[in-house]
C-alpha positions, 0 to 999 in steps of 0.5 A, spaced: 265 294 128 263 286 130 257 284 132 257 283 140 258 290 140 254 293 135 247 288 139 250 290 145 249 299 142 242 296 140 241 294 146 243 300 150 239 304 145 233 301 146 233 301 154 235 308 155 229 310 149 225 306 153 226 310 160 230 304 163 236 303 168 240 297 167 239 296 174 231 296 172 232 292 166 236 288 168 231 286 175 226 284 169 229 281 166 233 277 172 240 277 171 245 281 175 247 289 173 253 286 172 252 282 165 247 287 162 253 291 163 258 287 159 251 285 154 251 293 153 259 293 153 260 288 147 264 283 153 258 278 153 253 275 148 247 274 151 244 267 150 237 266 146 233 266 152 235 273 156 235 276 147 227 274 147 227 276 155 230 283 153 226 284 148 220 283 151 221 287 157 223 293 152 216 291 148 220 291 141 220 284 137 226 280 137 229 281 130 228 289 133 235 288 137 239 287 131 236 293 127 243 296 126 245 298 120 244 305 122 251 304 127 255 303 119 261 308 118 261 315 115 265 312 110 260 306 109 254 311 109 257 315 103 259 309 099 251 306 100 248 313 098 254 314 091 251 306 090 244 308 090 243 315 088 243 312 081 235 308 083 232 314 085 227 318 081 227 325 079 222 327 085 227 324 090 232 327 088 230 332 088 227 333 094 234 330 096 237 336 093 233 341 097 235 337 103 242 338 102 241 345 100 238 347 106 243 345 111 249 347 107 249 353 106 
């Protein structure tokens, strides 16, 4: 997924967590609702001043808007798990095993 789409998804996610509608957030940051919709859908990339207003009105740091690693594909997440499992200590592996054992049964 490209960065515009990931950024848009993240902004939408944070807006909803804040309990704001597109109409309310767009009013708060001084842009048209259609512009915010375009940002959230990944059709438009906002300017830095707009990003700063979005972050301020969502009460998050600007960098939080770009924290979208959790929107990775299933295959990417599986590969991350495989690549990092050997780095875990015994107690972490035990905890993970208990978690998986509980959800697989």
